[in-house]
C-alpha positions in Angstrom: 0.0 0.0 0.0 1.4 3.4 -1.0 1.6 5.8 1.8 1.6 9.6 1.2 3.8 11.7 3.5 2.6 15.1 4.4 4.7 17.8 6.1 3.2 21.0 4.8 0.5 22.8 6.8 -0.9 24.1 3.5 -1.6 20.6 2.1 -5.1 20.3 0.7 -5.8 17.2 2.8 -4.8 19.1 6.0 -7.1 22.0 5.1 -10.0 19.6 4.5 -9.5 17.9 7.9 -9.4 21.3 9.7 -12.7 22.3 7.9 -14.4 19.0 8.9 -13.3 19.6 12.5 -14.5 23.1 12.7 -17.6 23.4 10.4 -20.9 21.5 10.5 -21.5 22.7 6.9 -18.3 21.1 5.7 -19.3 17.8 7.3 -22.8 18.1 5.9 -21.8 19.0 2.4 -19.1 16.3 2.1 -20.7 13.5 4.0 -17.5 13.0 5.9 -16.5 13.5 9.5 -13.3 13.1 11.6 -12.5 10.5 14.3 -9.5 10.8 16.5 -7.7 8.2 18.7 -6.8 4.5 18.4 -9.8 3.2 20.4 -12.3 5.4 18.6 -11.0 4.6 15.1 -11.1 0.9 15.8 -14.6 1.0 17.2 -15.7 3.1 14.3 -14.4 0.5 11.8 -15.8 -2.4 13.8 -19.3 -0.7 13.6 -19.1 -0.8 9.8 -18.2 2.7 9.0 -16.0 3.3 5.9 -12.7 5.0 6.7 -11.8 7.1 3.7 -8.4 8.3 4.9 -6.2 7.4 7.8 -3.7 9.9 9.1 -0.8 8.6 11.3 1.9 10.5 13.1 4.6 7.9 13.8 6.4 10.1 16.3 3.2 10.2 18.5 1.6 6.8 17.7 3.5 4.7 20.2 0.6 2.3 20.7 0.7 1.4 17.0 -1.9 2.2 14.3 -5.3 0.6 13.3 -5.3 -1.9 10.5 -6.4 0.0 7.4 -9.5 -1.1 5.5 -8.7 -2.3 1.9 -9.8 1.0 0.2 -8.5 3.3 2.9 -5.8 5.9 1.9 -3.0 6.1 4.4 -1.1 9.3 5.1 1.9 9.8 7.4 2.1 13.3 8.8 4.6 15.3 10.8 3.9 16.2 14.4 3.3 19.8 13.4 0.7 18.8 10.8 -1.0 16.4 13.2 -1.1 19.1 15.9 -2.9 21.4 13.4 -5.4 18.8 12.4 -6.2 17.3 15.8 -9.2 18.5 17.7 -7.5 17.5 20.9 -3.8 17.0 21.6 -3.7 13.5 23.2 -5.1 11.2 20.6 -2.2 8.8 20.1 -1.2 10.2 16.7 -4.1 8.5 14.9 -6.9 10.4 13.0 -9.4 9.2 10.4 -11.7 10.9 7.9 -14.8 8.7 7.8 -17.9 8.5 5.6 -21.1 9.3 7.4 -23.6 6.5 8.0 -27.2 7.5 8.9 -29.9 5.5 10.7 -33.6 6.2 10.2 -36.7 5.3 12.3 -37.5 2.7 9.7 -34.2 0.9 10.7 -35.4 0.4 14.3 -37.5 -2.6 13.5 -34.5 -4.5 12.4 -32.4 -3.3 15.3 -35.0 -4.5 17.9 -34.4 -8.0 19.2 -37.3 -10.5 19.2 -36.1 -11.8 22.6 -35.7 -8.4 24.3 -38.1 -5.5 24.6 -36.8 -2.3 23.0 -35.2 0.3 25.2 -34.9 3.6 23.6 -33.6 7.0 24.7 -35.3 10.0 23.1 -33.8 13.5 23.5 -35.8 16.5 22.4 -33.8 19.6 21.1 -30.5 18.5 22.6 -28.0 21.4 22.2 -24.7 20.3 23.8 -22.5 17.7 21.9 -20.9 16.7 25.2 -24.3 15.9 26.8 -25.2 13.8 23.8 -21.9 12.0 23.9 -22.4 11.2 27.6 -25.9 9.9 27.0 -24.5 7.6 24.3 -22.0 6.2 26.8 -24.8 5.4 29.2 -26.9 3.9 26.4 -24.1 1.7 25.4 -23.5 0.5 29.0 -27.1 -0.2 29.5 -27.4 -2.0 26.2 -30.1 0.4 24.9 -31.5 -0.3 21.5 -30.9 3.2 20.1 -30.8 6.9 20.9 -33.2 9.2 19.0 -32.6 12.9 18.8 -35.6 14.9 17.9 -35.5 18.5 16.5 -31.8 18.5 17.4 -29.8 21.6 17.6 -26.6 19.6 17.7 -24.7 18.2 14.8 -24.6 14.4 15.3 -21.1 14.2 13.8 -19.6 17.0 15.9 -16.1 16.0 17.0 -16.8 16.9 20.7 -19.7 14.5 20.6 -17.5 11.7 19.3 -14.8 12.4 21.8 -17.2 12.5 24.8 -18.9 9.3 23.7 -15.6 7.3 23.9 -16.6 5.3 20.9 -20.3 4.8 21.9 -21.2 7.0 19.0 -20.6 4.0 16.8 -21.8 1.2 19.1 -25.2 2.7 19.7 -27.5 3.5 16.7 -28.2 7.3 16.7 -31.3 8.5 14.8 -32.2 12.1 14.0 -35.8 13.0 13.2 -38.7 15.3 14.0 -40.7 14.9 17.2 -43.8 14.4 15.1 -42.3 11.5 13.2 -40.9 9.9 16.4 -44.2 10.1 18.3 -46.0 8.6 15.3 -43.5 5.7 15.1 -43.6 4.9 18.8 -47.4 4.8 18.8 -47.5 2.7 15.7 -45.0 0.2 17.3 -46.7 0.1 20.6 -43.7 1.4 22.5 -44.6 3.2 25.7 -43.4 6.7 26.1 -42.2 7.8 29.5 -41.6 11.5 29.7 -39.3 12.8 32.4 -41.0 15.9 33.9 -41.8 17.4 37.3 -45.5 18.0 36.7 -48.2 15.4 37.2 -45.6 12.6 37.5 -44.9 9.3 39.3 -41.6 8.2 40.7 -39.6 6.6 38.0 -39.1 3.3 40.0 -42.9 2.8 40.2 -43.4 2.4 36.5 -43.0 -0.9 34.6 -40.0 -0.6 32.2 -39.8 -4.3 31.3 -41.9 -3.8 28.2 -40.9 -1.9 25.1 -40.0 1.6 26.4 -38.9 5.0 25.2 -37.4 7.3 27.9 -38.1 10.8 26.7 -35.9 13.6 28.0 -36.1 17.4 27.4 -33.6 20.2 27.8 -32.4 21.3 31.3 -33.5 24.8 30.7 -37.1 24.3 29.4 -37.9 20.6 29.7 -40.1 18.9 27.2 -42.5 20.6 24.9 -46.3 20.2 25.2 -46.5 17.8 22.3 -44.4 15.2 24.2 -46.2 15.8 27.5 -49.6 15.1 25.7 -48.3 12.1 23.8 -46.8 10.4 26.8 -48.2 7.2 28.3 -46.8 8.0 31.7 -45.0 11.0 33.2 -42.1 10.1 35.5 -39.8 12.0 37.8 -36.6 11.5 39.7 -37.1 12.7 43.3 -35.1 15.8 44.1 -34.4 16.0 47.8 -32.0 19.0 47.8 -32.3 22.6 46.8 -31.8 22.2 43.1 -34.7 21.0 40.9 -33.0 19.3 38.0 -30.0 17.1 37.0 -27.8 17.2 34.0 -29.7 15.4 31.2 -27.0 12.8 30.8 -27.1 12.0 34.6 -30.9 11.8 34.5 -30.8 9.5 31.5 -28.3 7.2 33.2 -30.5 6.8 36.3 -33.6 5.9 34.2 -31.7 3.5 31.9 -30.4 1.6 34.9 -33.8 1.4 36.5 -34.9 -0.3 33.3 -31.9 -2.6 33.5 -32.6 -3.4 37.1 -36.2 -4.3 36.4 -35.3 -6.4 33.4 -32.6 -8.3 35.2 -34.6 -8.9 38.3 -37.9 -9.5 36.5 -39.2 -6.5 38.5 
């Protein structure tokens, strides 16, 4: 395999990577995104994503480099070039440009197991990539079926999302759609919608989560919109015993996911 060596900061490939790191429009228009780090690149490839170009800085990549896919272009770069391209400094000298792969609501049927009730996380209007990445980590740990982001204000290929997910961005199917389409799908499939909210709610541990369930979370600032409150089968809350009245959305999601895990492992 021929390996291109890049030492110039003005190289076109370097400029492309920087644009993909910094601009959602560049990612959208090209259908590409960037993944950094040995673990993340390997998990990305294992999940069936196509790696277009693999960049390696031998001076930094002490842990070795991922095995390139047959059609992957490989480039060796200098430390200065790698530093310019990398979103974060400590990524083991490995960076990949990857082709985007999208999931749709229609893919969920195939993703659901016949032997296990679906467990979905639905996030309405999520804004912060780091929060979404943390939710994906919890979803992976709890073996959730998928995470659905509705009316999202966050680019689902944002490099900070990928970094904060520690590779869970690739192990957990992530679907972006409108709230209207998601509600219609969940109703059609008979998946109960549990909305996390303070008003008119029951403690989360009093609700049966052993059947097909969607845990619906809103933003920390405004909560869920009225359409989700009205569509819900049950409103649930996490008891707040201190002076604050809300938790970070990723923390709340983890608590609810593990209640579902507890119920399913214990038979409730």
